[in-house]
C-alpha positions in Angstrom: 0.0 0.0 0.2 1.5 3.4 -1.2 -0.3 6.4 -0.3 0.3 10.5 -0.6 -2.0 12.2 1.8 -1.0 15.7 1.5 -1.3 17.1 -2.0 -2.4 20.4 -3.6 -4.0 21.6 -6.8 -5.3 24.6 -8.7 -7.8 25.0 -5.9 -5.0 26.2 -3.4 -3.9 29.7 -3.9 -0.2 28.5 -4.2 -0.5 26.0 -6.8 -1.7 26.0 -10.4 -1.3 22.4 -11.0 -4.5 20.7 -12.6 -6.0 18.1 -10.2 -6.0 15.5 -13.1 -2.4 16.0 -13.5 -1.9 15.0 -10.0 -4.0 12.0 -10.3 -2.3 10.9 -13.6 1.2 11.3 -12.0 0.2 9.3 -8.8 -1.0 6.6 -10.9 2.4 6.6 -13.1 4.3 6.2 -9.9 2.2 3.3 -8.6 0.4 4.9 -5.9 -2.5 3.1 -4.4 -4.4 5.8 -2.5 -4.1 9.8 -2.6 -5.9 12.4 -0.7 -6.2 16.0 -1.9 -5.9 18.6 0.8 -6.1 22.0 -0.7 -5.8 25.2 1.5 -8.2 27.2 3.7 -6.8 29.9 5.4 -9.2 32.2 7.2 -8.0 35.4 8.2 -5.5 35.9 5.4 -7.5 34.6 2.6 -11.4 34.9 1.5 -13.9 32.3 0.5 -14.9 32.7 -3.1 -18.4 33.5 -1.8 -17.4 36.4 -0.1 -16.4 38.3 -3.4 -13.8 41.1 -3.5 -10.9 38.4 -4.1 -7.5 40.0 -4.4 -4.8 38.8 -6.8 -1.2 38.2 -7.0 0.5 39.1 -10.0 1.0 42.5 -11.6 2.2 45.0 -9.2 3.0 47.5 -12.0 4.1 44.8 -14.7 1.8 44.1 -17.3 0.4 40.5 -16.6 -2.4 38.8 -18.3 -5.6 38.7 -16.2 -5.7 34.9 -16.4 -1.9 34.7 -15.2 -2.8 36.5 -11.9 -3.3 34.3 -8.7 -6.2 34.7 -6.7 -5.4 35.0 -3.0 -8.6 32.8 -1.8 -9.8 29.5 -0.1 -10.8 26.5 -1.8 -13.9 27.0 -4.2 -15.7 24.3 -2.3 -18.7 23.2 -4.8 -16.0 23.2 -7.8 -13.4 21.3 -5.8 -15.9 18.4 -4.5 -17.5 18.5 -8.3 -14.0 17.9 -9.6 -13.0 15.3 -7.1 -16.0 13.4 -8.2 -15.2 13.5 -11.7 -11.7 12.2 -11.0 -13.0 9.5 -9.1 -15.5 8.5 -12.1 -12.5 9.0 -14.5 -9.6 7.1 -12.6 -11.2 5.2 -9.6 -10.7 1.9 -11.2 -6.9 2.6 -11.0 -6.5 4.9 -8.0 -8.5 5.4 -4.6 -9.0 9.2 -4.5 -10.1 10.8 -1.0 -11.3 14.1 -0.3 -9.6 16.4 2.2 -8.8 20.0 3.0 -5.9 21.6 4.9 -7.2 24.1 7.6 -4.7 26.8 8.2 -6.2 27.6 11.5 -5.8 30.3 14.1 -7.3 30.7 17.5 -9.1 33.6 16.2 -10.7 32.0 13.1 -12.2 28.7 14.9 -15.7 29.7 14.4 -15.3 29.9 10.3 -13.6 26.3 10.4 -16.6 25.0 12.7 -19.2 26.5 10.2 -17.3 25.1 7.2 -16.8 21.8 8.6 -20.6 21.6 9.2 -21.5 22.4 5.9 -19.0 19.9 4.2 -18.5 17.0 6.7 -20.4 14.6 4.6 -17.9 15.5 1.8 -14.8 15.0 3.7 -12.7 12.1 4.4 -9.6 13.9 6.1 -8.7 17.3 7.4 -5.1 18.4 8.2 -4.8 20.9 11.1 -2.0 23.4 10.2 -0.8 26.7 11.6 0.4 28.8 8.8 0.0 32.3 10.6 -0.7 33.7 13.8 -2.6 37.1 14.2 -2.8 37.2 10.3 0.8 37.4 10.2 2.2 34.6 7.9 5.3 32.9 8.5 6.4 32.6 4.8 6.4 36.6 5.0 8.2 36.6 8.4 5.8 39.1 9.7 5.3 37.0 12.9 8.9 36.1 13.2 10.5 39.7 12.6 8.6 41.2 15.5 9.7 38.6 18.2 12.9 36.6 19.5 13.7 33.2 18.3 12.3 31.8 21.7 9.1 33.9 21.4 8.1 33.0 18.0 8.9 29.3 18.3 7.1 29.1 21.9 4.2 31.3 20.4 4.1 28.9 17.4 3.5 25.7 19.4 1.1 27.5 22.0 -1.2 28.6 19.1 -1.3 25.0 18.1 -2.1 23.7 21.6 -4.8 26.5 22.3 -6.5 25.4 18.9 -6.5 21.7 19.7 -7.9 22.5 23.0 -11.2 24.1 21.2 -11.4 22.3 17.9 -11.6 18.5 17.5 -12.9 18.0 13.7 -9.5 17.0 12.2 -7.6 14.1 11.4 -3.8 14.8 12.0 -1.5 17.6 12.6 0.4 18.6 9.5 4.0 19.4 9.3 4.3 19.9 13.2 7.4 21.7 13.1 6.5 24.0 10.3 8.3 27.0 12.0 11.5 25.4 11.4 11.2 26.2 7.7 10.8 29.9 8.3 13.1 30.4 10.8 15.7 33.3 9.8 18.1 32.2 12.7 18.2 28.4 12.1 16.9 25.4 13.8 15.7 26.0 17.3 16.9 23.4 20.0 14.4 20.9 20.4 15.0 20.5 24.0 13.9 24.2 24.5 10.2 23.3 23.2 10.1 19.5 23.9 7.8 20.0 26.6 5.3 22.1 24.8 5.5 19.4 21.9 4.9 16.7 24.4 1.7 18.5 25.4 0.6 18.7 22.1 1.3 15.1 21.2 -0.5 13.8 24.5 -3.7 15.8 23.6 -3.6 14.6 20.2 -3.4 11.1 21.4 -6.1 11.5 23.9 -8.3 12.9 21.2 -7.5 10.0 19.0 -5.7 12.2 16.3 -2.5 11.8 14.6 0.5 13.6 12.9 2.0 13.2 9.5 5.5 12.9 8.3 5.6 15.6 5.7 8.3 14.6 3.0 8.7 18.3 1.7 11.5 18.4 4.1 13.9 16.9 1.4 13.0 19.4 -1.4 13.1 22.4 0.9 16.6 21.4 1.9 15.8 21.1 5.8 18.5 19.1 7.9 15.8 16.7 9.4 12.4 15.0 8.7 9.2 17.4 9.2 8.5 16.9 11.9 12.1 16.2 13.0 12.9 12.6 14.1 13.0 13.7 18.0 9.1 14.5 17.7 8.4 11.3 15.6 9.8 9.4 18.2 8.4 11.1 20.9 5.0 10.6 19.4 5.6 6.9 19.3 7.1 6.6 22.8 3.9 8.5 23.9 1.9 5.7 22.5 1.0 7.6 19.2 0.1 5.3 16.1 -2.1 7.4 13.9 0.6 8.8 11.3 0.1 9.6 7.5 2.7 10.2 4.8 2.2 13.1 2.7 4.4 14.9 -0.1 2.7 18.5 0.5 3.2 18.5 -3.4 2.1 21.4 -5.3 3.1 20.2 -8.6 3.5 16.8 -10.3 7.2 17.0 -9.7 6.8 16.2 -5.7 3.9 13.8 -5.8 5.0 10.7 -3.6 8.3 12.4 -3.2 10.7 10.5 -1.0 8.0 8.0 0.2 10.4 5.3 0.7 12.7 7.4 2.8 9.8 8.3 5.0 8.8 4.5 5.3 12.1 3.6 6.1 12.6 6.4 8.8 9.4 5.3 10.4 10.3 1.6 10.6 13.6 2.9 12.0 11.7 4.6 14.6 9.4 1.6 15.6 6.3 2.1 13.6 4.9 -0.9 12.2 1.7 0.8 10.3 0.8 3.8 9.0 -2.7 5.6 8.3 -5.3 6.4 5.7 -8.6 7.8 6.2 -12.2 7.4 5.2 -15.1 9.5 6.4 -12.7 11.0 8.9 -12.2 7.3 10.4 -8.6 6.1 10.4 -7.6 2.9 8.6 -4.2 1.1 9.3 -1.9 -0.3 6.7 1.5 -2.1 7.3 4.5 -0.2 6.3 
């Protein structure tokens, strides 16, 4: 069984890859099951139904209208319609699951509750991510630039924990130490946030939630897995069993990327199974 449970398409504002291309590439690579998890980031992006969508591109340079990128969340009706189309076209060759990646903040939880209630019957899987705090996005360094390394690392994990205490309609925690990727100083010593991370993992296990191993760490040139091996091992030692494997691929280039490396690392740590999901229920497969 070979899966990729973190894939993006043209329905994410940071991808232009057609969903069908991702499906075809997954089939070429021999994947058995994939899950699309396009982005929802309330606070910094609007739903299409809100109107007045902003666009990236141009900025004084002539850019064709269709070349600009909308800064918006998933167009949900079109997204689920396209997923059904892909299942009809390719369902005899690959299993396609329906997911979303919730880029949550404590101040946007009510929007996610409403969204989940509206589309719960469509969803197999939900990633819980934190990409910004107080609407200050990590990739733009707005959150980090105002704080010390200690403050933005501890603030990041505190935000995740506060969300987890209040919101339960998710499947796994995505790229748990994502802040490492956007740390201008370098990797913050794990020992300094270990207690915070342990509380996050304990709560996830208590709530029957999991984590993912996100293989984008390789193509971003990080010096360890994401999350790092220390977090993976801590999760295992605390009794965690639910773990998905995802490429975080925003183009066909990264579908299923470094899957075998992820499996090897999970086995080295002591995992014997990994996880898929159907209708938000976990399903275990042997590594």
